[in-house]
C-alpha positions as CSV (number, residue, x, y, z in Angstrom):
1,M,1.1,-14.6,12.2
2,T,-1.3,-15.7,9.4
3,F,1.4,-17.4,7.3
4,S,3.6,-20.3,8.1
5,I,7.1,-19.3,6.9
6,D,9.2,-21.5,4.8
7,R,12.7,-20.8,3.4
8,F,14.5,-22.7,0.7
9,I,17.5,-22.3,-1.5
10,A,16.5,-22.2,-5.2
11,P,18.5,-24.0,-7.9
12,D,20.2,-20.8,-8.8
13,G,21.5,-20.4,-5.2
14,I,19.0,-17.6,-4.2
15,S,17.4,-17.9,-0.7
16,L,13.7,-17.3,-1.0
17,R,11.4,-16.6,1.9
18,L,7.9,-18.1,1.4
19,G,4.6,-17.8,3.3
20,I,1.7,-20.2,3.1
21,D,-1.8,-19.8,4.6
22,A,-3.7,-23.1,4.5
23,P,-7.3,-22.9,5.7
24,D,-9.2,-26.1,6.2
25,S,-10.4,-27.8,3.0
26,P,-9.6,-24.8,0.7
27,R,-11.3,-24.4,-2.7
28,G,-7.9,-23.7,-4.1
29,Y,-4.8,-21.6,-3.6
30,V,-4.0,-18.1,-4.8
31,L,-0.4,-17.1,-5.5
32,V,0.3,-13.5,-4.6
33,L,3.1,-11.7,-6.5
34,Q,4.2,-8.7,-4.5
35,G,5.1,-5.2,-5.6
36,R,8.4,-3.4,-5.1
37,G,9.7,-3.4,-1.5
38,E,6.9,-5.6,-0.2
39,F,7.2,-8.5,2.2
40,I,5.0,-11.4,3.4
41,E,3.6,-9.7,6.5
42,R,1.9,-7.0,4.4
43,Y,-0.4,-9.7,3.0
44,Q,-1.7,-11.1,6.3
45,E,-5.0,-9.2,6.0
46,T,-5.3,-10.3,2.3
47,A,-4.7,-13.9,3.3
48,A,-7.5,-13.7,5.9
49,D,-9.8,-12.2,3.3
50,L,-9.0,-15.0,0.9
51,A,-9.5,-17.6,3.7
52,S,-13.0,-16.2,4.4
53,R,-13.8,-17.0,0.7
54,G,-12.4,-20.5,1.1
55,W,-9.0,-19.9,-0.6
56,G,-5.5,-20.6,0.6
57,C,-2.7,-18.2,-0.1
58,V,0.9,-18.5,-1.1
59,T,3.2,-15.5,-1.3
60,F,7.0,-14.9,-1.2
61,D,9.5,-12.2,-1.0
62,F,11.2,-11.6,-4.4
63,R,15.0,-11.6,-4.3
64,G,16.3,-8.3,-3.2
65,Q,13.5,-7.5,-0.8
66,G,11.8,-8.8,2.3
67,G,13.6,-11.8,3.8
68,S,15.0,-13.2,0.6
69,S,18.6,-12.8,-0.7
70,R,19.8,-9.3,-1.3
71,E,22.1,-8.6,-4.3
72,A,23.3,-5.1,-3.8
73,P,26.2,-3.9,-1.5
74,D,23.6,-1.7,0.3
75,P,21.0,-4.2,1.4
76,T,18.3,-1.6,1.7
77,M,18.6,-0.6,-2.0
78,G,15.8,-1.7,-4.2
79,F,17.7,-3.7,-6.9
80,V,17.3,-6.4,-9.4
81,Q,19.5,-7.2,-12.4
82,D,16.7,-8.3,-14.7
83,L,13.0,-8.8,-14.1
84,E,13.4,-12.3,-15.5
85,D,15.1,-13.0,-12.1
86,Y,11.7,-12.3,-10.5
87,A,10.1,-14.7,-13.0
88,A,12.7,-17.3,-12.0
89,D,11.9,-16.8,-8.3
90,T,8.2,-17.3,-9.2
91,R,8.9,-20.6,-11.0
92,H,11.1,-21.8,-8.2
93,V,8.2,-21.1,-5.7
94,I,5.6,-22.8,-7.9
95,N,7.8,-25.9,-8.1
96,H,8.7,-25.9,-4.4
97,V,5.2,-25.6,-3.0
98,K,4.0,-28.3,-5.4
99,Q,6.8,-30.7,-4.6
100,K,7.1,-30.1,-0.8
101,H,3.5,-29.0,0.1
102,G,1.4,-30.5,-2.6
103,I,0.0,-27.1,-3.5
104,T,-0.9,-25.9,-7.0
105,C,-2.1,-22.3,-7.5
106,D,-4.7,-21.9,-10.2
107,L,-5.1,-18.1,-9.6
108,V,-2.4,-15.4,-9.4
109,L,-3.1,-12.2,-7.6
110,T,-0.6,-9.4,-8.3
111,H,0.3,-5.9,-7.1
112,S,2.2,-3.4,-9.2
113,T,5.6,-4.9,-10.3
114,G,4.1,-8.3,-9.6
115,G,1.7,-7.7,-12.4
116,L,4.5,-6.9,-14.9
117,V,6.2,-10.2,-13.8
118,A,3.0,-12.2,-14.2
119,M,2.1,-10.8,-17.6
120,S,5.6,-11.5,-18.9
121,M,5.2,-15.1,-17.7
122,I,1.7,-15.5,-19.1
123,L,2.7,-14.2,-22.5
124,D,5.4,-17.0,-22.6
125,Q,3.1,-19.6,-21.1
126,P,-0.6,-18.8,-21.3
127,D,-1.7,-21.9,-19.4
128,L,0.5,-21.2,-16.4
129,W,-2.5,-20.1,-14.3
130,K,-6.2,-20.5,-14.9
131,S,-6.8,-16.8,-14.4
132,A,-5.2,-13.7,-13.0
133,V,-6.3,-10.6,-11.0
134,M,-3.9,-7.7,-11.2
135,I,-4.0,-4.7,-8.9
136,A,-2.4,-1.4,-10.2
137,P,-0.1,-3.3,-12.6
138,F,3.1,-1.5,-13.5
139,F,3.1,-1.3,-17.3
140,G,4.1,2.3,-17.4
141,L,5.5,4.9,-15.0
142,G,3.0,7.4,-13.5
143,G,3.2,11.1,-14.1
144,P,3.8,13.1,-17.3
145,E,5.3,11.4,-20.4
146,W,8.4,13.6,-20.2
147,L,9.2,12.4,-16.7
148,S,8.9,8.7,-17.8
149,A,11.2,9.4,-20.8
150,A,13.7,11.2,-18.6
151,A,13.7,8.4,-16.0
152,Q,14.2,5.8,-18.8
153,F,17.1,7.8,-20.3
154,L,18.8,8.3,-16.9
155,S,18.4,4.7,-15.6
156,S,19.6,3.1,-18.9
157,G,22.5,5.5,-19.1
158,L,23.6,4.8,-15.6
159,C,23.4,1.0,-16.2
160,R,25.3,1.4,-19.5
161,Y,28.3,2.8,-17.6
162,G,28.2,0.3,-14.7
163,F,26.2,2.3,-12.2
164,D,23.2,-0.1,-12.0
165,K,23.7,-0.4,-8.2
166,Q,23.5,3.3,-7.7
167,Y,20.5,5.1,-6.2
168,L,18.5,7.3,-8.6
169,P,18.5,11.0,-7.7
170,G,16.6,11.7,-4.6
171,Q,16.2,8.0,-3.7
172,S,19.0,7.5,-1.2
173,S,17.1,9.1,1.6
174,H,13.8,7.4,0.9
175,S,12.6,5.3,3.9
176,P,9.3,3.5,4.6
177,L,9.9,4.1,8.3
178,K,8.7,7.7,8.0
179,G,5.5,8.5,9.7
180,F,2.2,8.7,7.8
181,E,1.9,11.8,5.6
182,P,-1.7,12.5,4.3
183,D,-0.4,13.3,0.8
184,N,1.6,10.2,0.3
185,L,1.2,8.3,-3.0
186,L,0.5,4.9,-1.6
187,T,-2.5,4.9,0.8
188,S,-5.0,7.2,2.4
189,D,-5.4,4.9,5.4
190,P,-3.2,5.9,8.3
191,A,-3.9,2.8,10.4
192,R,-2.8,0.3,7.7
193,Y,0.2,2.5,6.9
194,E,1.3,2.5,10.5
195,R,0.6,-1.3,10.8
196,N,3.0,-1.9,7.9
197,R,5.6,0.5,9.3
198,A,5.4,-1.4,12.6
199,F,6.4,-4.6,10.8
200,L,9.5,-2.9,9.6
201,S,10.3,-1.3,12.9
202,N,10.1,-4.7,14.6
203,D,12.2,-6.4,11.9
204,P,14.4,-3.8,10.0
205,S,15.9,-6.7,8.0
206,L,12.7,-6.6,5.8
207,L,13.2,-2.9,4.9
208,I,13.8,-1.7,1.3
209,G,14.5,2.0,0.8
210,G,15.1,3.9,-2.4
211,T,15.1,2.8,-6.0
212,S,18.3,1.9,-8.0
213,A,19.0,2.6,-11.6
214,G,19.2,-1.2,-12.2
215,W,15.8,-1.9,-10.8
216,L,14.1,0.8,-12.8
217,D,15.9,0.0,-16.0
218,A,15.0,-3.7,-15.6
219,C,11.3,-2.7,-15.3
220,F,11.5,-0.5,-18.4
221,Q,13.1,-3.4,-20.3
222,A,10.4,-5.8,-19.2
223,Q,7.7,-3.3,-20.1
224,A,9.1,-3.0,-23.7
225,S,9.3,-6.8,-23.9
226,V,5.7,-7.2,-22.9
227,A,4.6,-4.6,-25.4
228,G,6.5,-6.4,-28.1
229,K,5.0,-9.8,-27.3
230,L,1.4,-8.4,-27.2
231,K,1.7,-7.6,-30.9
232,S,1.8,-11.3,-31.8
233,I,-0.8,-12.5,-29.3
234,A,-4.1,-13.4,-30.9
235,G,-6.5,-13.8,-28.0
236,N,-4.4,-16.6,-26.4
237,L,-4.7,-15.2,-22.9
238,P,-6.4,-16.6,-19.7
239,P,-9.1,-14.5,-18.1
240,I,-7.5,-11.4,-16.4
241,T,-9.2,-8.8,-14.3
242,M,-7.1,-5.6,-13.9
243,V,-8.2,-3.3,-11.0
244,L,-6.8,0.2,-11.3
245,A,-6.5,2.9,-8.6
246,G,-8.2,6.0,-9.8
247,N,-5.8,8.3,-8.0
248,D,-2.6,6.3,-8.9
249,Q,0.4,8.5,-9.3
250,V,2.9,5.7,-9.2
251,V,1.9,3.7,-12.3
252,S,0.2,4.8,-15.5
253,N,-3.4,3.7,-15.8
254,Q,-3.5,5.2,-19.3
255,T,-0.7,2.9,-20.5
256,T,-2.5,-0.1,-19.0
257,E,-5.8,0.8,-20.8
258,E,-4.0,1.5,-24.1
259,M,-2.1,-1.8,-24.0
260,F,-4.9,-4.1,-22.8
261,G,-8.2,-2.4,-23.3
262,K,-9.0,-4.3,-26.6
263,F,-8.4,-7.8,-25.4
264,P,-11.7,-9.7,-24.9
265,N,-10.3,-11.9,-22.0
266,I,-9.2,-8.8,-20.1
267,T,-11.6,-6.8,-17.9
268,I,-10.3,-3.4,-16.6
269,T,-12.1,-1.7,-13.8
270,E,-11.1,1.4,-11.9
271,I,-11.7,2.4,-8.2
272,P,-12.1,6.2,-8.1
273,E,-9.9,8.1,-5.7
274,A,-8.1,5.0,-4.5
275,R,-4.3,5.3,-4.3
276,H,-1.7,2.8,-5.6
277,E,-1.8,0.2,-2.8
278,I,-5.5,-0.7,-3.0
279,L,-5.1,-3.6,-0.6
280,Q,-3.6,-1.3,2.0
281,E,-6.3,1.4,1.5
282,Q,-9.4,2.4,3.4
283,D,-12.2,0.0,3.8
284,L,-14.4,1.7,1.2
285,F,-11.8,1.2,-1.5
286,R,-10.9,-2.3,-0.4
287,A,-14.6,-3.3,-0.5
288,Q,-14.8,-2.3,-4.1
289,F,-11.7,-4.3,-4.9
290,W,-13.2,-7.4,-3.2
291,A,-16.4,-6.9,-5.1
292,A,-14.4,-7.1,-8.4
293,F,-12.5,-10.1,-7.1
294,D,-15.6,-11.9,-6.2
295,S,-17.1,-11.2,-9.6
296,H,-13.9,-12.6,-11.2
297,L,-14.3,-15.8,-9.0
298,A,-17.9,-16.2,-9.9
299,Y,-17.1,-16.2,-13.6
300,H,-13.8,-18.0,-13.8
301,H,-13.6,-20.2,-10.6
302,P,-17.2,-21.2,-9.9
């Protein structure tokens, strides 16, 4: 296990599972904010890649997934009440690792939903991190516009009538324990897919299945909030590199480019043919990501 595991009870009573990888004499520490349904073990390879560059790594399981507190009657349901809860988890972890371990993270590395969380926090506190690298950030749902509009209408309607802890249609049978399918939306790398599936087979308590109405509605609400805050931002952002997957069918690259393409402190690069989970992809795609990451370090963390 690359990470040393720590667990603590946050001030709001949530139990958070935390992983720290501390190489000898690190240049600094990277805080990794995970995507939906992820867990610490999925980032062991990433932590090793960061350590080879002289960086330590801190990551944790958001509430509702991994080994942190679950808040739905069905513990395998992907649920959160409000994405501000994820931001609260992040602040708790920042404070905990600083007070208990003497660690401060100058750089945040995010995947998917983690990017939405980080951007929301950055817009409220631009000096929270020195810089950010966001992989396939979730600022809009992938697919045609009508599908996104329908999903927004459905999830908000279900939540309005008290069905926030209900699976969205077709989601109750979703399981990451299914074997590799070549046309899956997440990765074209069968070995890394099976490695991650093995983690869940060995410890089913980490598993998250289908999406709830509450989780998706919380994301839509956070996306609208970020879009509103962007209108009043006048270049007051830290340096951010966004790395998009060219074959991403989970999040909308077009939305990301439309929202952030004109900001001078934001660099957007795309890896052609890569699927949504770039860090879990084939080596040729991962190599392109790490080249973009190294360029970001050279400019912003020399």
